[in-house]
C-alpha positions as CSV (number, residue, x, y, z in Angstrom):
1,M,-252.4,36.2,-80.8
2,A,-248.6,35.8,-80.6
3,A,-249.0,32.1,-80.0
4,T,-251.4,31.7,-82.9
5,A,-248.9,33.4,-85.3
6,F,-246.2,31.1,-84.1
7,Q,-248.2,27.9,-84.5
8,G,-249.5,28.9,-87.9
9,N,-246.1,29.4,-89.5
10,P,-245.1,26.2,-91.3
11,A,-241.5,27.1,-91.3
12,L,-241.5,27.1,-87.5
13,A,-243.7,24.1,-87.0
14,G,-242.1,21.7,-84.6
15,A,-239.2,24.1,-83.8
16,K,-238.1,24.3,-80.2
17,V,-237.5,27.8,-78.9
18,G,-235.1,27.1,-76.1
19,F,-233.6,29.9,-73.9
20,F,-230.1,29.7,-75.6
21,R,-231.7,30.1,-79.1
22,V,-233.5,33.2,-77.7
23,L,-230.3,34.4,-76.2
24,R,-228.4,34.0,-79.5
25,A,-231.1,35.9,-81.4
26,E,-231.1,38.7,-78.8
27,W,-227.3,38.9,-79.1
28,V,-227.6,39.3,-82.9
29,K,-230.0,42.2,-82.4
30,F,-227.9,43.7,-79.5
31,R,-224.6,43.8,-81.5
32,T,-226.1,45.0,-84.7
33,L,-227.6,48.1,-83.1
34,R,-225.4,51.1,-83.8
35,S,-226.8,52.9,-80.8
36,T,-225.3,50.1,-78.5
37,Y,-221.8,51.1,-79.5
38,V,-222.5,54.8,-79.4
39,I,-224.0,54.7,-75.9
40,L,-221.3,52.5,-74.5
41,A,-218.6,54.7,-75.9
42,I,-220.3,57.8,-74.4
43,A,-220.4,56.0,-71.0
44,V,-216.7,55.1,-71.2
45,V,-215.6,58.6,-72.3
46,I,-217.6,60.2,-69.5
47,L,-216.2,57.8,-66.9
48,I,-212.5,57.9,-67.9
49,G,-212.6,61.5,-68.9
50,L,-214.2,62.9,-65.8
51,W,-212.1,60.6,-63.5
52,S,-208.9,61.9,-65.2
53,L,-210.0,65.5,-65.0
54,I,-210.7,65.2,-61.3
55,A,-207.3,63.5,-60.7
56,F,-205.6,66.2,-62.7
57,G,-207.3,68.9,-60.7
58,F,-206.2,67.4,-57.4
59,S,-202.7,66.9,-58.7
60,E,-202.5,70.6,-59.7
61,A,-204.0,71.7,-56.3
62,I,-201.6,69.5,-54.3
63,G,-198.5,70.6,-56.4
64,E,-199.2,74.3,-56.1
65,N,-200.7,74.6,-52.6
66,D,-199.5,71.6,-50.7
67,P,-196.0,70.6,-51.8
68,D,-195.5,68.5,-48.6
69,G,-198.5,66.3,-49.4
70,D,-200.3,67.0,-46.1
71,F,-203.5,67.6,-48.1
72,S,-203.8,63.9,-48.6
73,D,-204.3,63.4,-44.9
74,F,-207.6,65.2,-45.2
75,V,-209.0,64.6,-48.7
76,D,-208.6,61.4,-50.7
77,P,-209.0,62.3,-54.5
78,L,-210.2,58.7,-55.2
79,V,-213.3,59.4,-53.1
80,V,-214.1,62.3,-55.4
81,A,-212.9,60.8,-58.7
82,I,-214.9,57.6,-58.3
83,R,-218.0,59.7,-58.4
84,A,-217.5,59.8,-62.1
85,V,-219.4,56.5,-62.1
86,G,-222.5,58.5,-61.1
87,F,-222.3,60.6,-64.3
88,A,-221.7,57.6,-66.6
89,Q,-224.8,55.8,-65.1
90,L,-227.3,57.8,-67.2
91,A,-225.8,56.5,-70.4
92,I,-226.0,52.9,-69.3
93,G,-229.5,53.4,-68.1
94,V,-230.4,54.8,-71.5
95,L,-228.9,51.8,-73.1
96,G,-231.2,49.6,-71.1
97,V,-234.2,51.7,-72.3
98,T,-233.3,51.6,-75.9
99,L,-232.8,47.8,-76.0
100,V,-236.5,47.5,-75.3
101,T,-238.1,50.6,-76.8
102,N,-236.3,50.3,-80.1
103,E,-238.3,47.1,-80.8
104,Y,-241.6,48.7,-79.9
105,S,-240.9,51.8,-82.1
106,T,-240.0,49.7,-85.1
107,G,-242.7,47.1,-84.6
108,M,-240.1,44.3,-84.4
109,I,-241.4,43.3,-81.0
110,R,-244.4,41.6,-82.8
111,A,-242.0,39.3,-84.7
112,T,-240.0,38.7,-81.5
113,L,-243.0,37.7,-79.4
114,A,-244.5,35.7,-82.3
115,A,-241.3,33.6,-82.4
116,V,-241.2,33.3,-78.6
117,P,-244.8,33.1,-77.5
118,T,-243.9,32.4,-73.9
119,R,-242.4,35.9,-73.8
120,L,-240.5,35.7,-70.6
121,P,-237.3,34.2,-72.2
122,V,-237.1,37.4,-74.3
123,L,-237.1,39.6,-71.1
124,L,-234.6,37.3,-69.4
125,A,-232.3,37.1,-72.4
126,K,-232.2,40.9,-72.9
127,A,-231.5,41.4,-69.1
128,L,-228.7,38.8,-69.1
129,L,-227.0,40.3,-72.2
130,L,-227.2,43.8,-70.8
131,V,-225.6,42.7,-67.5
132,L,-222.8,40.8,-69.2
133,V,-222.0,43.5,-71.7
134,T,-222.1,46.2,-69.1
135,M,-219.8,44.3,-66.9
136,A,-217.5,43.4,-69.7
137,V,-217.1,47.0,-70.9
138,M,-217.4,49.1,-67.7
139,V,-215.4,47.1,-65.2
140,P,-212.2,47.3,-67.4
141,S,-213.1,51.0,-68.0
142,V,-213.2,51.6,-64.2
143,F,-209.8,50.0,-63.8
144,V,-208.4,52.0,-66.8
145,A,-209.8,55.2,-65.2
146,F,-208.2,54.2,-61.9
147,F,-204.8,53.6,-63.4
148,I,-204.9,56.8,-65.3
149,G,-205.9,58.7,-62.2
150,E,-203.1,57.1,-60.2
151,A,-200.6,57.9,-62.9
152,I,-201.7,61.6,-62.8
153,L,-201.4,61.6,-59.0
154,T,-198.0,59.9,-58.9
155,G,-195.7,61.7,-56.5
156,S,-198.6,63.4,-54.7
157,A,-198.6,61.0,-51.7
158,V,-202.3,60.1,-52.5
159,T,-201.8,57.0,-54.7
160,H,-203.5,53.6,-53.9
161,S,-202.6,50.0,-54.2
162,L,-204.6,47.2,-55.7
163,S,-203.5,45.0,-52.9
164,D,-206.3,46.6,-50.9
165,L,-209.3,44.3,-51.2
166,E,-211.7,47.0,-50.3
167,L,-210.4,49.0,-53.3
168,I,-211.0,46.0,-55.5
169,R,-214.5,45.7,-54.2
170,A,-215.2,49.4,-54.9
171,L,-213.8,49.2,-58.5
172,V,-215.6,46.0,-59.4
173,G,-218.6,47.2,-57.5
174,A,-218.8,50.3,-59.8
175,G,-219.4,47.9,-62.7
176,L,-222.0,45.9,-60.8
177,Y,-223.8,49.1,-59.9
178,L,-223.8,50.3,-63.5
179,S,-225.2,46.9,-64.6
180,L,-228.2,47.4,-62.2
181,V,-228.7,50.9,-63.5
182,G,-228.9,49.4,-67.0
183,L,-231.6,47.0,-65.8
184,L,-233.4,49.9,-64.2
185,G,-233.6,51.6,-67.6
186,M,-234.7,48.3,-69.2
187,M,-237.4,47.9,-66.5
188,F,-238.8,51.3,-67.4
189,G,-238.6,50.4,-71.1
190,W,-240.8,47.3,-70.6
191,L,-243.3,49.1,-68.3
192,L,-243.7,52.3,-70.4
193,R,-242.8,51.0,-73.9
194,S,-241.9,54.6,-74.8
195,A,-238.3,55.8,-75.1
196,A,-239.2,59.3,-74.0
197,G,-241.3,58.2,-71.1
198,A,-238.8,55.6,-69.9
199,I,-235.8,58.0,-70.1
200,F,-237.8,60.7,-68.2
201,A,-238.6,58.1,-65.5
202,L,-235.0,57.1,-65.4
203,V,-233.8,60.6,-65.0
204,G,-236.3,61.2,-62.3
205,V,-235.2,58.2,-60.2
206,V,-231.5,58.5,-60.8
207,L,-230.9,62.2,-60.8
208,L,-233.9,64.3,-59.7
209,L,-235.3,62.5,-56.6
210,P,-231.8,62.3,-54.9
211,V,-231.4,66.0,-55.4
212,I,-234.9,67.3,-54.7
213,L,-236.0,65.2,-51.7
214,P,-233.1,66.3,-49.5
215,L,-234.3,69.9,-49.9
216,I,-237.4,69.0,-47.8
217,P,-236.5,69.6,-44.1
218,L,-238.2,66.5,-42.6
219,D,-236.4,63.6,-40.9
220,W,-238.6,60.9,-42.5
221,V,-237.8,62.3,-46.0
222,S,-234.1,62.0,-45.2
223,D,-234.7,58.3,-44.4
224,V,-236.6,57.9,-47.7
225,V,-233.7,59.3,-49.6
226,D,-231.3,56.8,-48.1
227,F,-233.5,54.0,-49.4
228,L,-233.8,55.3,-53.0
229,P,-232.5,52.6,-55.4
230,T,-229.4,54.3,-56.7
231,V,-228.6,56.1,-53.4
232,A,-228.5,52.8,-51.6
233,G,-226.7,51.1,-54.5
234,E,-223.9,53.6,-54.5
235,A,-222.6,52.0,-51.3
236,I,-221.1,49.2,-53.4
237,Y,-218.5,51.5,-54.9
238,Q,-218.0,53.7,-51.9
239,V,-214.3,54.1,-50.9
240,E,-213.6,53.8,-47.1
241,V,-211.8,56.7,-45.6
242,N,-210.3,57.3,-42.2
243,T,-211.4,59.7,-39.5
244,L,-209.2,62.6,-40.7
245,M,-210.3,62.2,-44.3
246,Q,-214.0,62.1,-43.1
247,A,-213.3,65.5,-41.6
248,G,-211.8,66.7,-44.9
249,M,-214.7,65.5,-46.9
250,Q,-217.0,67.2,-44.5
251,M,-215.1,70.5,-45.2
252,L,-215.8,70.0,-48.9
253,A,-219.5,69.3,-48.1
254,D,-219.6,72.5,-46.2
255,E,-218.5,74.2,-49.4
256,G,-221.4,72.6,-51.3
257,M,-219.7,69.4,-52.5
258,N,-221.6,66.5,-51.0
259,F,-219.5,63.4,-50.4
260,A,-221.3,62.1,-47.3
261,S,-220.8,58.4,-46.6
262,N,-223.6,56.0,-47.5
263,R,-225.6,54.8,-44.4
264,F,-225.4,51.2,-45.7
265,D,-222.6,48.7,-45.8
266,P,-221.5,48.1,-49.4
267,W,-223.3,44.8,-50.0
268,I,-226.4,45.7,-48.0
269,G,-226.8,48.8,-50.1
270,F,-226.2,46.8,-53.3
271,G,-228.8,44.2,-52.1
272,I,-231.4,46.9,-51.6
273,F,-230.8,48.2,-55.1
274,A,-231.0,44.6,-56.5
275,A,-234.3,44.0,-54.7
276,Y,-235.8,47.0,-56.5
277,I,-234.6,45.6,-59.8
278,V,-235.9,42.1,-59.1
279,A,-239.3,43.5,-58.1
280,G,-239.4,45.8,-61.2
281,L,-238.5,43.1,-63.6
282,A,-241.1,40.8,-62.0
283,L,-243.7,43.5,-62.6
284,S,-242.4,43.9,-66.2
285,A,-242.7,40.2,-66.8
286,W,-246.3,40.2,-65.5
287,M,-247.2,43.2,-67.7
288,L,-245.5,41.6,-70.7
289,K,-247.6,38.4,-70.3
290,R,-250.8,40.4,-70.0
291,R,-250.4,43.0,-72.7
292,D,-250.5,42.6,-76.5
293,A,-247.3,43.5,-78.4
């Protein structure tokens, strides 16, 4: 039906719909959506705000209770503060959802697929734009949050240096992780074509399953949790700590604050998450080709 509409339009007769034309059209839609800016702003505020609050809390605790700075031998505030990424991820996931479901809710998807009857360039263009924009906004935001946190912690003997390549990997990795969460939301948007359903599925995978499954006292369930998409993917922005700090983080875990190390090496965990995304987008592409708009 989409192909017929395209071929029957005299204005489009003979027009070549290359990928870069599709990408440009999707960019126009992307940047003219008010929700794009609102959601990205929410993600940035959550990330920088929560990171700064955590750093301030540690600074106050160290200044009042540990003037000699020995506390830093046991707990690294950065390990805790970088967890702000996990709270910003839901906003980025919702952005991925809305970029797809907004077109279905308004009916614009019919015009889009009529202009691009092969369909797959639309999916690829949206995915590429989402990754590029997420990286362009969130990677600088992570570094801004880091610098603000370090400024707050100045003089507390727990500051870090960007000369540490593992730290650079963690900070850039946070942006990479968020881009995959955005694609996860986009995947649910393509599969369910409903904003409410896709957001519910996103919340279930990102927030609920990692919390609920560990409550089941079975060894195999624990292994399943480690292989959940976002749980495995978190390894990419995990900050390495020494043995003493591991003991300190375990003390926090005993108090109900779980900062256990990811079982995977950073790039292996990220690769597992990426494999989920590739499989999900492949399924989305197959469904997009089979279903009517």
